[in-house]
Backbone as a chain_set.jsonl record, in Angstrom:
{"seq": "MELYHWDIQGAFCTSDVDTEIFMQPPTGYPLPDGQCLRLQKSLYCLRQSSVLFYENLERWMLEYCFEPIGPDGVMFRLDHGNECLIVSLYVDNGVCATTSEALYRQFLAN", "coords": {"N": [[80.085, 116.175, 152.4], [81.964, 113.331, 151.206], [82.812, 112.351, 147.873], [83.029, 108.809, 146.045], [84.221, 106.774, 143.461], [84.939, 103.264, 142.293], [86.344, 100.857, 140.581], [86.81, 97.54, 141.198], [89.252, 95.568, 140.511], [89.172, 92.075, 138.427], [87.227, 90.799, 139.93], [85.116, 89.247, 139.155], [87.023, 86.943, 139.583], [88.234, 86.138, 141.451], [87.007, 84.875, 144.278], [86.868, 81.656, 145.76], [85.444, 78.89, 143.681], [81.845, 76.956, 144.558], [81.434, 73.975, 143.957], [82.575, 71.684, 142.093], [83.515, 72.22, 139.078], [84.316, 71.885, 135.922], [86.366, 71.937, 132.397], [86.961, 72.588, 128.9], [91.188, 72.643, 128.313], [92.498, 75.663, 127.489], [93.257, 76.822, 123.433], [95.977, 75.51, 122.691], [97.114, 75.031, 124.704], [99.117, 73.258, 126.662], [98.108, 69.902, 127.308], [97.626, 66.411, 128.953], [95.715, 64.511, 125.895], [92.254, 63.582, 126.999], [92.396, 65.084, 128.876], [90.907, 67.327, 131.93], [90.001, 70.571, 132.65], [90.92, 71.135, 136.14], [88.655, 73.919, 137.626], [89.722, 76.198, 140.474], [88.715, 78.746, 140.818], [86.659, 81.279, 140.209], [85.649, 82.116, 136.61], [84.728, 84.786, 134.13], [83.046, 84.394, 132.857], [81.737, 82.322, 134.152], [77.642, 80.82, 135.183], [77.681, 81.589, 137.738], [80.011, 83.258, 138.714], [79.063, 86.57, 139.743], [77.549, 85.998, 141.893], [79.068, 84.431, 144.014], [80.954, 86.528, 143.837], [79.757, 88.038, 144.928], [78.943, 87.372, 147.606], [81.355, 86.455, 148.898], [82.225, 89.626, 149.106], [80.212, 90.964, 150.886], [80.507, 89.208, 152.746], [82.723, 90.244, 153.796], [82.205, 92.483, 154.039], [80.523, 93.347, 156.665], [82.158, 91.337, 158.012], [84.215, 93.428, 158.796], [82.415, 95.389, 160.508], [80.261, 96.732, 159.187], [77.17, 97.77, 158.229], [74.27, 96.864, 156.706], [72.146, 98.521, 154.736], [69.056, 98.955, 153.72], [66.501, 96.43, 152.033], [68.448, 95.505, 149.78], [70.108, 94.457, 149.97], [73.221, 96.074, 148.634], [74.275, 98.076, 149.319], [76.084, 99.271, 151.693], [76.652, 101.096, 155.1], [79.443, 102.129, 157.498], [80.01, 103.912, 160.815], [81.928, 105.862, 162.34], [82.874, 106.626, 164.977], [82.028, 109.951, 165.039], [82.886, 109.787, 162.316], [81.259, 109.048, 158.78], [81.08, 106.363, 156.914], [79.723, 104.901, 154.251], [78.766, 103.256, 151.593], [77.957, 101.77, 148.623], [77.399, 99.409, 145.983], [77.39, 98.33, 142.933], [77.515, 95.791, 140.701], [80.797, 94.867, 139.565], [81.137, 97.07, 140.528], [81.755, 99.79, 142.09], [80.561, 103.221, 145.19], [81.596, 105.505, 146.999], [80.743, 107.517, 149.809], [81.633, 109.852, 152.077], [82.151, 111.019, 154.996], [84.702, 111.417, 155.365], [87.988, 111.529, 154.437], [90.068, 110.218, 156.01], [89.194, 107.864, 156.713], [88.183, 106.902, 154.768], [90.272, 106.123, 152.945], [91.401, 104.289, 154.867], [89.136, 102.429, 154.473], [89.996, 101.595, 151.995], [92.564, 100.118, 152.184], [92.359, 97.948, 153.48]], "CA": [[80.119, 114.548, 152.227], [83.069, 113.616, 150.061], [82.104, 111.177, 146.56], [84.366, 108.406, 145.615], [84.271, 105.658, 142.826], [85.992, 103.23, 141.638], [85.923, 99.852, 139.56], [87.16, 96.741, 141.312], [89.749, 94.679, 139.186], [88.827, 91.212, 138.555], [86.095, 90.912, 140.87], [84.735, 87.23, 139.3], [88.415, 86.309, 139.168], [89.085, 85.918, 142.782], [86.31, 84.273, 144.603], [86.217, 80.381, 145.105], [83.786, 78.156, 142.794], [81.995, 76.28, 145.246], [80.925, 73.293, 143.236], [83.404, 71.097, 141.171], [84.339, 73.068, 137.798], [86.02, 71.326, 134.988], [86.284, 72.808, 131.643], [88.695, 72.293, 128.57], [92.172, 73.924, 128.464], [92.284, 76.795, 125.437], [93.784, 76.118, 122.201], [97.257, 75.503, 122.427], [97.739, 74.459, 125.964], [100.029, 71.74, 126.72], [97.196, 68.887, 128.085], [97.075, 65.666, 127.283], [94.293, 63.953, 125.624], [91.248, 62.625, 127.491], [92.231, 65.49, 130.671], [90.871, 68.458, 131.039], [91.559, 71.847, 134.425], [88.88, 72.266, 137.531], [88.433, 75.706, 138.637], [89.918, 76.416, 142.067], [88.683, 80.38, 141.159], [85.368, 81.414, 139.466], [86.213, 83.54, 136.216], [83.906, 85.926, 134.298], [81.803, 83.749, 131.847], [80.466, 80.861, 134.631], [76.849, 81.709, 135.924], [77.633, 81.973, 139.023], [80.909, 84.355, 139.376], [78.701, 87.048, 140.724], [77.081, 85.386, 143.517], [80.566, 83.97, 144.43], [82.03, 87.696, 144.387], [79.458, 88.847, 145.938], [79.283, 86.222, 148.754], [82.978, 86.639, 149.818], [82.365, 90.925, 149.453], [79.381, 90.773, 151.705], [81.024, 88.753, 154.16], [84.225, 91.104, 154.183], [82.307, 93.654, 155.049], [79.676, 92.602, 157.651], [82.679, 91.448, 159.431], [84.147, 94.637, 159.475], [81.08, 95.801, 161.205], [79.465, 97.52, 157.987], [75.811, 97.528, 157.915], [73.408, 96.54, 155.364], [71.088, 99.586, 154.276], [67.889, 98.488, 153.028], [66.715, 94.519, 151.03], [68.687, 94.759, 148.844], [71.861, 94.036, 149.895], [73.665, 96.49, 148.104], [74.238, 98.696, 150.115], [76.745, 99.416, 153.066], [77.89, 101.747, 155.995], [79.979, 102.112, 158.661], [79.655, 104.806, 161.846], [83.023, 105.13, 163.501], [82.616, 108.291, 165.551], [81.34, 111.084, 163.846], [82.92, 109.948, 160.897], [80.599, 107.916, 158.588], [81.752, 106.001, 155.192], [78.412, 105.107, 152.45], [79.761, 102.58, 150.578], [77.287, 101.003, 147.034], [77.717, 98.328, 144.907], [77.094, 97.751, 141.14], [78.366, 94.659, 139.018], [81.202, 94.918, 140.393], [81.894, 98.838, 140.918], [81.656, 101.245, 143.816], [79.938, 104.44, 144.42], [81.37, 105.732, 148.747], [80.083, 108.398, 150.733], [82.306, 109.858, 153.448], [82.619, 112.53, 155.57], [86.298, 111.24, 156.266], [89.17, 111.006, 153.514], [91.275, 109.013, 156.613], [88.63, 106.935, 157.154], [87.992, 106.061, 153.179], [91.865, 105.33, 152.92], [91.632, 102.801, 155.89], [88.671, 101.042, 153.952], [90.536, 100.705, 150.368], [93.435, 99.74, 152.625], [91.961, 96.758, 154.524]], "C": [[81.199, 114.251, 150.992], [82.898, 112.284, 148.951], [83.291, 110.697, 145.915], [84.065, 107.476, 144.074], [85.06, 105.136, 142.413], [85.639, 101.844, 140.865], [86.811, 98.652, 139.906], [87.59, 95.521, 140.068], [89.327, 93.4, 139.031], [88.162, 90.291, 139.605], [85.817, 89.312, 140.609], [85.571, 86.954, 139.315], [88.72, 85.194, 140.642], [88.481, 85.386, 143.651], [86.364, 82.387, 144.319], [85.132, 80.1, 144.927], [84.088, 76.587, 144.472], [81.484, 75.761, 144.967], [82.617, 72.769, 142.07], [83.394, 71.538, 139.343], [84.944, 72.669, 136.904], [85.542, 72.09, 132.6], [87.84, 72.718, 130.715], [89.863, 73.005, 128.047], [92.122, 74.97, 126.743], [93.171, 76.047, 124.185], [95.497, 76.601, 122.676], [98.248, 75.105, 123.764], [97.92, 73.331, 126.102], [98.81, 70.88, 127.5], [97.495, 67.487, 127.38], [95.6, 64.348, 127.34], [93.848, 63.172, 126.356], [91.403, 63.747, 128.751], [92.058, 66.924, 130.207], [90.815, 69.281, 132.844], [90.048, 71.643, 135.21], [89.479, 73.433, 137.785], [88.903, 75.765, 139.898], [89.143, 78.403, 141.892], [87.932, 80.278, 140.095], [85.879, 82.87, 137.799], [84.538, 84.128, 135.536], [82.869, 85.513, 133.463], [80.818, 82.554, 132.82], [79.59, 81.989, 135.23], [76.687, 82.168, 137.084], [78.502, 82.838, 140.102], [80.342, 85.412, 140.05], [78.015, 87.158, 141.837], [78.282, 85.265, 144.081], [81.037, 85.568, 144.933], [80.746, 88.106, 145.157], [79.209, 88.576, 147.821], [79.894, 86.827, 149.914], [83.42, 88.654, 149.574], [81.254, 91.443, 150.606], [79.853, 90.225, 152.927], [82.077, 89.443, 155.172], [83.746, 92.319, 154.563], [81.101, 93.571, 156.379], [81.463, 92.087, 158.477], [83.751, 92.86, 159.121], [83.545, 95.315, 159.48], [80.592, 97.041, 159.946], [78.658, 96.997, 158.136], [75.541, 97.853, 157.561], [71.786, 97.605, 155.225], [70.778, 99.147, 153.363], [68.216, 97.126, 152.335], [67.267, 94.47, 150.793], [69.843, 94.161, 148.637], [73.029, 94.682, 149.184], [74.444, 97.789, 148.713], [74.743, 99.097, 151.954], [77.211, 100.659, 154.213], [78.02, 101.365, 157.523], [80.441, 103.2, 159.745], [81.531, 104.339, 162.453], [83.33, 106.862, 164.266], [81.847, 109.196, 165.232], [81.997, 111.26, 162.306], [81.649, 108.387, 160.704], [81.303, 107.771, 157.306], [79.922, 104.962, 154.828], [78.929, 104.07, 151.767], [78.118, 101.855, 149.496], [77.46, 100.395, 146.564], [77.035, 97.921, 143.781], [77.977, 97.07, 140.702], [79.219, 94.489, 139.953], [82.253, 96.448, 139.288], [80.946, 99.362, 141.688], [81.093, 102.117, 143.714], [80.166, 104.654, 146.366], [81.752, 107.045, 149.417], [80.622, 108.878, 151.762], [82.698, 110.831, 154.375], [84.238, 112.823, 156.36], [86.728, 110.614, 155.352], [90.028, 110.052, 154.419], [90.63, 107.639, 156.94], [88.345, 105.779, 155.48], [89.477, 105.568, 152.647], [92.228, 104.655, 153.529], [90.624, 101.627, 155.543], [88.745, 100.313, 152.985], [92.337, 100.188, 151.656], [93.299, 98.638, 153.512], [91.461, 95.944, 153.283]], "O": [[81.201, 114.921, 149.959], [82.876, 111.167, 149.468], [84.214, 111.344, 145.42], [83.162, 108.158, 143.59], [86.049, 105.751, 142.014], [84.462, 101.785, 140.509], [87.694, 98.477, 139.066], [86.933, 94.901, 139.232], [88.652, 93.349, 140.059], [88.601, 89.207, 139.99], [86.093, 88.384, 141.37], [85.366, 85.891, 138.73], [89.18, 84.061, 140.783], [89.365, 85.076, 144.45], [86.078, 81.824, 143.262], [84.095, 80.515, 145.445], [84.979, 75.929, 145.007], [80.353, 76.17, 145.23], [83.425, 73.517, 141.519], [83.169, 70.618, 138.556], [86.142, 72.942, 136.831], [84.545, 72.502, 132.006], [89.014, 72.732, 131.083], [89.638, 73.981, 127.33], [91.831, 74.867, 125.551], [93.603, 74.895, 124.164], [95.976, 77.712, 122.901], [99.464, 74.944, 123.877], [97.157, 72.416, 125.792], [98.578, 71.421, 128.581], [97.604, 67.209, 126.186], [94.941, 63.726, 128.173], [94.459, 62.144, 126.647], [90.661, 63.52, 129.706], [92.439, 67.566, 129.229], [91.325, 68.839, 133.874], [88.848, 71.848, 135.024], [90.628, 73.747, 138.096], [88.142, 75.111, 140.61], [89.146, 79.152, 142.869], [88.175, 79.523, 139.154], [86.261, 84.034, 137.918], [83.471, 83.998, 136.135], [81.854, 86.197, 133.33], [79.731, 82.059, 132.524], [79.875, 83.127, 135.601], [75.823, 82.949, 137.483], [78.318, 83.123, 141.286], [80.89, 85.559, 141.142], [77.882, 88.126, 142.586], [78.574, 86.227, 144.791], [81.394, 85.831, 146.081], [81.002, 88.608, 146.252], [79.285, 89.301, 148.813], [79.578, 87.322, 150.997], [84.56, 89.065, 149.786], [81.595, 92.454, 151.221], [79.618, 90.731, 154.024], [82.299, 89.401, 156.382], [84.391, 93.149, 155.203], [81.619, 94.334, 157.194], [81.773, 92.636, 159.534], [83.76, 93.15, 160.317], [83.663, 96.19, 158.622], [80.731, 98.243, 160.172], [78.754, 95.775, 158.252], [75.775, 99.05, 157.394], [70.651, 97.307, 155.599], [71.438, 98.864, 152.363], [69.321, 96.654, 152.067], [67.724, 93.361, 151.073], [70.407, 93.606, 147.694], [73.98, 93.913, 149.041], [75.367, 98.257, 148.046], [74.073, 99.165, 152.984], [78.334, 101.117, 153.998], [77.333, 100.757, 158.345], [81.615, 103.467, 159.489], [82.101, 103.296, 162.772], [83.925, 107.874, 163.895], [80.658, 108.875, 165.216], [81.87, 112.154, 161.469], [81.282, 107.461, 161.427], [81.933, 108.644, 156.709], [79.293, 104.502, 155.781], [79.971, 104.452, 151.233], [77.21, 101.477, 150.237], [78.565, 100.841, 146.255], [76.088, 97.136, 143.832], [79.08, 97.473, 140.333], [78.875, 94.072, 141.059], [83.069, 96.701, 138.402], [79.723, 99.327, 141.821], [80.765, 102.434, 142.571], [79.309, 104.191, 147.119], [82.891, 107.501, 149.517], [80.13, 108.353, 152.761], [83.797, 111.377, 154.272], [84.738, 113.604, 157.17], [86.344, 109.476, 155.08], [90.675, 109.162, 153.868], [91.206, 106.614, 157.303], [88.332, 104.569, 155.251], [89.587, 104.575, 151.928], [93.298, 104.109, 153.257], [90.755, 100.45, 155.879], [88.248, 99.219, 152.721], [93.216, 99.958, 150.826], [94.204, 98.429, 154.319], [90.987, 94.818, 153.434]]}, "num_chains": 1, "name": "protein.A"}
């Protein structure tokens, strides 16, 4: 089996927010007085960012026929014929064990 490690770039900035969240603009941002910004995507500083990211990631993993391993929901397995891909997630990092580099490359491409 081969092991791979990766970091998911911008992980917490890709999920749609599930509630209305407003914020003051950054210093120097031209916005008329009395107005604020409404977030459409999560940010690292939001409390729910990691939950939103994981919910999207889990939905994607299940959509691509991965099966959860264990009760904590941070490990997934994909069997493809005689090949196997096991993914473990921690915050915005991933570790993958696979019997096939081609299967791993296909996983990354999706």
